[in-house]
Every structure is written in C-alpha cells, then in structure tokens.
N, CA, C and O of each residue as an XYZ file, in Angstrom:
336
protein
N     -16.768     11.140     20.919
C     -16.922     12.170     19.841
C     -15.825     11.735     18.558
O     -14.606     11.579     18.627
N     -16.736     11.606     17.382
C     -15.841     11.318     16.244
C     -15.114     12.815     15.804
O     -15.626     13.918     15.996
N     -13.942     12.584     15.240
C     -13.224     13.807     14.542
C     -14.142     14.250     13.452
O     -14.908     13.491     12.859
N     -14.008     15.585     13.218
C     -14.939     16.152     12.343
C     -14.710     15.488     10.846
O     -15.716     15.336     10.153
N     -13.579     15.135     10.383
C     -13.350     14.500      9.088
C     -13.970     13.269      8.853
O     -14.141     12.823      7.718
N     -14.341     12.658      9.961
C     -15.126     11.421      9.858
C     -16.513     11.361     10.216
O     -17.029     10.327     10.640
N     -17.143     12.460     10.055
C     -18.605     12.747     10.330
C     -19.452     11.336     10.068
O     -19.443     10.700      9.014
N     -20.096     11.041     11.133
C     -20.852      9.787     10.916
C     -20.151      8.472     10.753
O     -20.794      7.423     10.700
N     -18.891      8.508     10.675
C     -18.239      7.282     10.269
C     -16.932      7.126     11.170
O     -16.064      7.998     11.212
N     -16.882      6.060     11.810
C     -15.411      6.057     12.468
C     -14.727      4.661     11.872
O     -15.339      3.666     11.484
N     -13.306      4.864     11.908
C     -12.584      3.643     11.395
C     -12.537      2.711     12.545
O     -12.420      3.018     13.731
N     -12.655      1.426     11.980
C     -12.553      0.217     12.813
C     -10.934      0.020     13.341
O      -9.940      0.447     12.753
N     -10.955     -0.550     14.288
C      -9.614     -0.728     14.953
C      -8.664     -1.559     13.737
O      -7.513     -1.200     13.491
N      -9.212     -2.510     13.153
C      -8.413     -3.224     12.218
C      -8.138     -2.429     11.081
O      -7.212     -2.749     10.336
N      -8.881     -1.359     10.845
C      -8.537     -0.616      9.459
C      -7.440      0.301     10.117
O      -6.664      0.715      9.256
N      -7.195      0.664     11.162
C      -6.196      1.707     11.564
C      -5.022      0.922     11.997
O      -3.935      1.499     12.008
N      -5.100     -0.403     12.381
C      -4.021     -1.312     12.797
C      -3.239     -1.800     11.584
O      -2.012     -1.701     11.556
N      -3.859     -2.267     10.695
C      -3.471     -3.066      9.463
C      -2.198     -2.406      8.627
O      -1.184     -3.006      8.269
N      -2.485     -1.171      8.437
C      -1.315     -0.530      7.700
C       0.066     -0.380      8.440
O       1.151     -0.603      7.904
N      -0.113      0.023      9.725
C       1.145      0.055     10.328
C       1.866     -1.593     10.521
O       3.073     -1.821     10.604
N       0.950     -2.434     10.555
C       1.263     -4.008     10.709
C       1.879     -4.377      9.094
O       2.782     -5.200      8.942
N       1.480     -3.913      8.375
C       1.999     -4.320      6.804
C       3.519     -3.461      6.572
O       4.461     -3.859      5.887
N       3.447     -2.248      7.313
C       4.846     -1.633      7.157
C       5.867     -2.323      8.023
O       7.052     -2.294      7.694
N       5.502     -2.889      9.018
C       6.354     -3.719      9.966
C       6.919     -4.920      9.527
O       8.071     -5.271      9.780
N       5.881     -5.720      8.688
C       6.163     -7.050      8.291
C       7.225     -7.310      7.149
O       7.069     -6.668      6.111
N       8.018     -7.964      7.214
C       9.347     -8.194      6.508
C       9.009     -9.247      5.264
O       9.393     -9.153      4.098
N       8.143    -10.320      5.885
C       7.743    -11.483      5.158
C       6.910    -10.958      3.879
O       5.922    -10.242      4.038
N       7.302    -11.299      2.773
C       6.441    -10.636      1.450
C       4.925    -11.194      1.583
O       3.938    -10.458      1.584
N       4.889    -12.594      1.693
C       3.653    -13.253      1.599
C       2.748    -12.946      2.848
O       1.537    -12.992      2.632
N       3.078    -12.701      3.871
C       2.533    -12.241      5.138
C       2.029    -10.841      4.942
O       0.889    -10.585      5.330
N       2.837     -9.812      4.321
C       2.478     -8.553      4.083
C       1.295     -8.415      2.938
O       0.379     -7.595      2.999
N       1.471     -9.264      2.010
C       0.378     -9.288      1.048
C      -0.775     -9.765      1.565
O      -1.841     -9.362      1.098
N      -0.749    -10.694      2.607
C      -2.162    -11.074      3.136
C      -2.605     -9.953      3.981
O      -3.813     -9.725      3.933
N      -1.900     -9.217      4.730
C      -2.182     -8.160      5.416
C      -2.829     -7.063      4.587
O      -3.923     -6.562      4.847
N      -2.064     -6.747      3.587
C      -2.850     -5.940      2.580
C      -4.061     -6.253      2.038
O      -4.858     -5.323      1.915
N      -4.433     -7.496      1.637
C      -5.674     -7.792      1.146
C      -6.795     -7.819      2.270
O      -7.978     -7.561      2.046
N      -6.233     -8.189      3.601
C      -7.219     -7.877      4.789
C      -7.756     -6.406      4.653
O      -8.919     -6.025      4.520
N      -6.745     -5.781      4.714
C      -7.067     -4.106      4.762
C      -7.893     -3.909      3.592
O      -8.967     -3.385      3.888
N      -7.742     -4.163      2.312
C      -8.575     -3.739      1.259
C     -10.101     -4.440      1.633
O     -11.100     -3.786      1.334
N     -10.247     -5.632      2.217
C     -11.349     -6.270      2.708
C     -12.009     -5.104      3.590
O     -13.041     -4.594      3.153
N     -11.485     -4.661      4.782
C     -11.919     -4.087      5.632
C     -12.536     -2.633      4.965
O     -13.647     -2.208      5.283
N     -11.750     -2.029      4.113
C     -12.155     -0.717      3.545
C     -13.366     -0.875      2.705
O     -14.297     -0.070      2.738
N     -13.337     -1.858      2.001
C     -14.393     -2.254      1.161
C     -15.621     -2.306      1.886
O     -16.595     -1.724      1.410
N     -15.727     -2.972      3.065
C     -16.897     -3.263      3.876
C     -17.286     -2.180      4.639
O     -18.459     -1.812      4.593
N     -16.322     -1.508      5.468
C     -16.562     -0.589      6.327
C     -16.595      0.998      5.897
O     -17.117      1.873      6.587
N     -16.018      1.187      4.777
C     -15.820      2.561      4.017
C     -16.986      2.975      3.568
O     -17.737      2.231      2.937
N     -17.319      4.476      3.909
C     -18.559      4.988      3.197
C     -18.203      5.451      1.737
O     -19.060      5.967      1.020
N     -17.074      5.274      1.375
C     -16.532      5.789      0.044
C     -16.606      4.604     -0.998
O     -16.477      3.459     -0.564
N     -16.811      4.818     -2.385
C     -16.761      4.093     -3.423
C     -15.412      4.472     -4.432
O     -15.424      5.466     -5.158
N     -14.450      3.684     -4.370
C     -13.202      4.160     -5.033
C     -13.353      3.662     -6.487
O     -13.221      2.490     -6.842
N     -13.629      4.645     -7.225
C     -13.761      4.448     -8.994
C     -12.590      4.319     -9.851
O     -12.477      3.668    -10.890
N     -11.739      5.045     -9.248
C     -10.626      5.057    -10.094
C      -9.161      4.678     -9.417
O      -9.148      4.562     -8.191
N      -7.934      4.480    -10.144
C      -6.661      3.948     -9.404
C      -5.711      4.807    -10.466
O      -5.858      4.861    -11.687
N      -4.817      5.385     -9.756
C      -3.629      6.065    -10.461
C      -2.784      5.011    -11.024
O      -2.393      4.067    -10.337
N      -2.472      5.168    -12.372
C      -1.629      4.258    -12.900
C      -0.019      4.819    -13.085
O       0.150      5.786    -13.827
N       0.765      4.408    -12.631
C       2.131      4.799    -13.033
C       3.074      4.007    -13.596
O       3.050      2.849    -13.178
N       4.027      4.295    -14.538
C       4.869      3.221    -14.978
C       6.216      3.680    -14.915
O       6.396      4.898    -14.880
N       7.142      2.947    -14.897
C       8.497      2.932    -14.797
C       9.109      2.179    -16.090
O       8.682      1.120    -16.550
N      10.125      2.889    -16.554
C      10.984      2.033    -17.609
C      12.469      1.970    -17.292
O      13.022      2.934    -16.763
N      13.145      0.832    -17.610
C      14.274      0.579    -17.447
C      15.146      0.018    -18.764
O      14.630     -0.769    -19.557
N      16.365      0.449    -18.900
C      17.258     -0.101    -19.891
C      17.471     -1.544    -19.611
O      17.251     -1.958    -18.473
N      17.908     -2.400    -20.606
C      18.119     -3.922    -20.302
C      19.388     -4.045    -19.478
O      19.532     -5.062    -18.799
N      20.258     -3.165    -19.476
C      21.416     -3.146    -18.633
C      21.470     -2.688    -17.373
O      22.579     -2.639    -16.840
N      20.380     -2.292    -16.690
C      19.969     -2.006    -15.271
C      19.438     -3.033    -14.533
O      18.304     -3.450    -14.771
N      20.115     -3.479    -13.684
C      19.580     -4.579    -12.638
C      19.460     -4.117    -11.262
O      20.201     -3.228    -10.843
N      18.583     -4.659    -10.543
C      18.549     -4.659     -9.117
C      17.540     -3.245     -8.442
O      17.506     -2.880     -7.266
N      16.907     -2.748     -9.436
C      15.967     -1.451     -9.213
C      14.746     -2.201     -8.695
O      14.271     -3.215     -9.207
N      14.335     -1.620     -7.696
C      12.991     -2.067     -6.870
C      12.248     -0.943     -6.716
O      12.668      0.078     -6.172
N      10.982     -1.107     -7.247
C       9.717     -0.070     -7.001
C       8.333     -0.567     -6.564
O       7.791     -1.435     -7.248
N       7.771     -0.120     -5.563
C       6.674     -0.621     -5.200
C       5.555      0.178     -6.123
O       5.759      1.307     -6.570
N       4.331     -0.584     -6.343
C       3.321     -0.382     -7.340
C       2.812      1.425     -6.974
O       2.385      2.208     -7.822
N       2.969      1.652     -5.850
C       2.495      3.066     -5.493
C       3.431      3.889     -5.631
O       3.066      5.050     -5.442
N       4.865      3.715     -5.975
C       5.824      4.390     -6.128
C       6.290      5.558     -4.938
O       6.974      6.573     -5.067
N       5.718      5.051     -3.905
C       6.226      5.732     -2.815
C       7.361      5.063     -1.985
O       7.706      5.536     -0.902
N       7.889      4.032     -2.483
C       9.210      3.251     -2.010
C       9.940      2.899     -3.488
O       9.539      2.053     -4.287
N      11.021      3.699     -3.628
C      12.092      3.065     -4.552
C      13.481      2.773     -4.039
O      14.131      3.528     -3.317
N      13.836      1.682     -4.456
C      14.980      1.151     -3.696
C      16.107      1.407     -4.901
O      15.918      1.073     -6.071
N      17.118      1.954     -4.483
C      18.085      2.252     -5.480
C      19.445      1.740     -5.120
O      20.344      1.823     -5.957
N      19.689      1.161     -3.816
C      20.985      0.765     -3.285
C      21.592     -0.340     -4.024
O      22.816     -0.450     -4.096
N      20.692     -1.258     -4.641
C      21.252     -2.355     -5.346
C      21.305     -2.374     -6.577
O      21.416     -3.460     -7.147
N      21.238     -1.133     -7.327
C      20.935     -0.950     -8.730
C      22.555     -0.900     -9.219
O      23.402     -0.168     -8.708
N      22.773     -1.799    -10.273
C      23.801     -1.923    -11.146
C      23.604     -1.877    -12.534
O      22.515     -2.154    -13.035
N      24.773     -1.482    -13.311
C      24.788     -1.389    -14.665
C      25.590     -2.555    -15.312
O      26.736     -2.640    -14.870
N      25.320     -3.292    -16.070
C      26.062     -4.125    -17.101
C      26.642     -3.656    -18.068
O      27.222     -4.399    -18.859
C-alpha cells in the first residue's frame, strides 16, 4: 500500500537511494554524477513539473578567503575562513 502523500505514485528505489549516496560520496566528480542521475530519475519518474527554482546569492569582501557555500545554501562551511 502506498503512503497517502504519494497517492498513485511510488518512488523508485533509485530515487530514494541516490540522495543518501550523494551525501556519503566524498569525491566531487562522483557526487556530481550521482546528482545528475537523481535529476534524470526525478524528471522521468516524477508526476510533478518543476517550473521555478529558488535563487540565492552570497557576497564576500575581497579580503575573505576559504568560505564555501553549496548552491542550495543548506551547507555553509566557515571553519577555513580567513581574512587577509
């Protein structure tokens, strides 16, 4: 029986497994490939059409080094930030 929130649509095994695989992968090239595979699965299997994407920006001064932010801003690494 399908959960109520997925009425008439079930997630494929790849769609549920790939996000956790990407989170565990340390090699950036492999992680990018996993993310591309996930996007393909969602585009093929999903009953939804994504029309819009949230755009966020960050700005840094020229003297700030080592700041890392992922595109979705759910991970910001500040431990290597230095100021010159």
